[in-house]
C-alpha positions as CSV (number, residue, x, y, z in Angstrom):
1,M,-16.0,-0.1,10.8
2,R,-15.3,-0.4,7.0
3,E,-12.3,-2.3,5.7
4,N,-10.8,0.8,4.3
5,D,-11.1,2.6,7.6
6,R,-9.2,-0.2,9.3
7,A,-6.5,0.0,6.6
8,W,-5.7,3.6,7.4
9,C,-6.5,3.4,11.1
10,F,-8.0,6.8,11.5
11,G,-10.8,6.5,9.0
12,W,-9.1,8.6,6.3
13,D,-7.6,7.2,3.1
14,P,-5.5,9.5,0.8
15,A,-7.3,7.8,-2.1
16,D,-10.5,9.6,-0.8
17,W,-8.7,12.9,-1.3
18,I,-7.0,12.0,-4.6
19,F,-10.0,10.3,-6.2
20,G,-12.9,12.1,-4.5
21,T,-14.6,8.9,-3.6
22,R,-16.5,10.1,-0.5
23,S,-19.8,12.0,-0.8
24,G,-19.4,15.3,-2.5
25,G,-16.5,14.1,-4.5
26,R,-16.5,12.7,-8.0
27,G,-18.0,9.5,-6.6
28,G,-21.1,11.5,-5.7
29,R,-24.3,10.4,-3.8
30,G,-22.3,9.2,-0.8
31,R,-21.3,5.9,-2.3
32,R,-17.7,4.9,-2.5
33,R,-16.1,3.9,-5.8
34,R,-13.1,1.8,-5.5
35,R,-10.2,1.8,-7.9
36,V,-9.5,-1.7,-8.9
37,W,-5.7,-2.1,-8.7
38,F,-5.5,-5.8,-9.1
39,E,-7.9,-8.2,-10.6
40,S,-8.9,-11.5,-9.1
41,G,-5.9,-13.8,-9.0
42,D,-3.3,-11.1,-9.7
43,M,-2.0,-10.9,-6.1
44,K,-0.2,-14.3,-6.4
45,Y,1.9,-12.9,-9.3
46,V,2.5,-9.6,-7.5
47,I,3.7,-11.3,-4.3
48,L,5.9,-13.8,-6.2
49,R,7.6,-10.9,-8.1
50,L,8.2,-9.1,-4.8
51,L,9.7,-12.2,-3.2
52,K,11.9,-12.8,-6.2
53,K,13.8,-9.6,-5.1
54,K,14.2,-10.8,-1.5
55,P,12.6,-12.9,1.2
56,M,10.1,-10.9,3.3
57,H,7.5,-11.4,6.0
58,G,3.9,-10.5,5.3
59,Y,4.0,-7.0,6.7
60,E,7.1,-6.2,4.5
61,V,5.2,-7.5,1.5
62,M,2.4,-5.0,2.3
63,K,4.7,-2.1,2.8
64,E,6.7,-2.9,-0.3
65,L,3.6,-3.0,-2.4
66,E,2.4,0.3,-0.9
67,E,5.7,1.8,-1.6
68,Q,5.8,0.6,-5.2
69,T,2.3,2.2,-5.8
70,H,3.6,5.5,-4.2
71,G,1.1,5.1,-1.4
72,C,-1.9,4.9,-3.7
73,Y,-2.7,1.3,-2.9
74,K,-2.4,-0.3,0.5
75,P,-3.1,-4.0,0.5
76,S,-4.9,-5.5,3.5
77,P,-3.7,-8.4,5.6
78,G,-6.8,-10.2,4.4
79,T,-5.5,-10.1,0.9
80,V,-1.8,-10.7,1.5
81,Y,-1.7,-13.4,4.2
82,P,-4.2,-15.8,2.5
83,T,-2.3,-15.4,-0.8
84,L,1.0,-16.2,1.0
85,Q,-0.6,-19.3,2.5
86,W,-1.9,-20.4,-0.9
87,L,1.5,-19.8,-2.5
88,E,3.1,-21.9,0.3
89,D,0.5,-24.7,-0.1
90,E,1.3,-24.8,-3.8
91,G,5.0,-25.0,-3.2
92,L,5.7,-21.7,-4.9
93,V,7.1,-20.1,-1.7
94,Q,8.5,-21.5,1.5
95,S,8.6,-20.0,4.9
96,E,10.8,-20.2,7.9
97,E,10.3,-18.8,11.4
98,V,12.9,-16.0,12.1
99,G,12.6,-14.0,15.3
100,G,9.0,-14.9,15.7
101,K,8.1,-13.9,12.2
102,K,7.3,-16.1,9.2
103,I,9.8,-15.1,6.4
104,Y,8.7,-16.1,2.9
105,S,11.0,-16.8,0.0
106,I,10.3,-17.9,-3.6
107,T,11.1,-21.5,-4.4
108,D,12.5,-22.9,-7.7
109,E,9.0,-23.9,-8.5
110,G,7.8,-20.4,-7.8
111,Q,10.5,-18.9,-10.1
112,E,9.4,-21.3,-12.8
113,F,5.8,-20.3,-12.3
114,L,6.7,-16.7,-12.5
115,D,8.8,-17.2,-15.7
116,E,5.9,-19.2,-17.3
117,H,3.5,-16.4,-16.6
118,R,5.8,-13.6,-17.5
119,T,3.4,-11.9,-19.9
120,V,0.7,-11.9,-17.3
121,V,3.0,-10.5,-14.7
122,D,4.3,-7.8,-17.0
123,G,0.7,-6.9,-18.0
124,I,-0.3,-6.5,-14.3
125,F,2.6,-4.2,-13.6
126,D,2.1,-2.3,-16.9
127,R,-1.5,-1.7,-15.9
128,V,-0.5,-0.6,-12.4
129,D,2.2,1.7,-13.8
130,E,-0.4,3.3,-16.2
131,T,-2.8,3.8,-13.3
132,I,-0.1,5.5,-11.2
133,D,1.0,7.6,-14.1
134,S,-2.6,8.8,-14.6
135,I,-2.8,9.7,-10.9
136,L,0.5,11.5,-10.9
137,R,-0.4,13.5,-14.1
138,D,-2.8,15.4,-11.7
139,P,-2.3,19.2,-12.0
140,M,-0.3,19.0,-8.8
141,P,1.6,15.6,-9.0
142,E,4.3,16.6,-6.6
143,V,1.8,17.7,-3.9
144,T,-0.2,14.6,-4.4
145,R,2.8,12.3,-4.1
146,I,4.2,14.2,-1.1
147,V,0.9,14.2,0.7
148,G,0.6,10.4,0.2
149,R,4.1,9.9,1.6
150,L,3.5,12.3,4.5
151,V,0.3,10.6,5.6
152,G,1.8,7.2,5.3
153,Q,4.9,8.2,7.3
154,A,2.9,10.0,9.9
155,Y,0.7,6.9,10.6
156,R,3.8,4.6,10.5
157,S,5.7,6.9,12.9
158,T,2.7,7.2,15.3
159,W,2.2,3.4,15.3
160,K,5.9,2.7,15.9
161,L,6.0,5.3,18.7
162,R,2.7,4.1,20.3
163,D,4.6,3.6,23.6
164,D,6.4,6.9,23.6
165,E,3.9,9.7,24.4
166,E,6.5,12.5,24.0
167,K,7.6,11.4,20.6
168,R,4.0,10.9,19.4
169,R,3.3,14.5,20.5
170,K,6.3,15.6,18.5
171,V,4.7,14.0,15.4
172,S,1.6,16.1,16.0
173,E,3.6,19.2,16.5
174,I,5.5,18.7,13.2
175,L,2.2,18.3,11.4
176,E,0.6,21.3,13.1
177,Q,3.7,23.4,12.2
178,A,3.5,22.3,8.5
179,L,-0.3,23.1,8.5
180,A,0.4,26.6,10.1
181,E,3.0,27.4,7.5
182,L,0.7,26.3,4.6
183,E,-2.1,28.5,6.0
184,E,0.3,31.4,6.3
185,L,1.2,31.1,2.6
186,T,-2.5,31.6,1.6
187,A,-3.3,34.2,4.2
């Protein structure tokens, strides 16, 4: 199983639809092209900036980053957790165990580091904003944005409801109804 398949659980990533990266899309020849959201070393700045707003555990960091990129980028645990550990080892963040989860918060040293590298951090977020703007300038930006949100919410809901078969079926019913209504529009 490829890393990206694990990230979206069911082997489908909205980026494939948006960017045409599977065979037959603009990526062509069956090879995947990956959009580079963050360059090597950027993630430490990104996470510090997120933790400046409020303390979070690793999963919250991933969800917040996904939300800030309008669902266009979903960081993997293999990116976020080692970066959090590095930041903690460097004294830029600290963690405490709360309810069985490690909650990370920025330290004074982390704040100083962020301030010292402000131009780098601003450059990273400017680049990400430009990338998102170019994606959303698509001829159907509202549809692209909503589909990304819908897919993300459907997966999150299904995951959270994994022990409630009736509610999981309801998620499928809602999606089937939406599909039927869309098909009816073009019939």
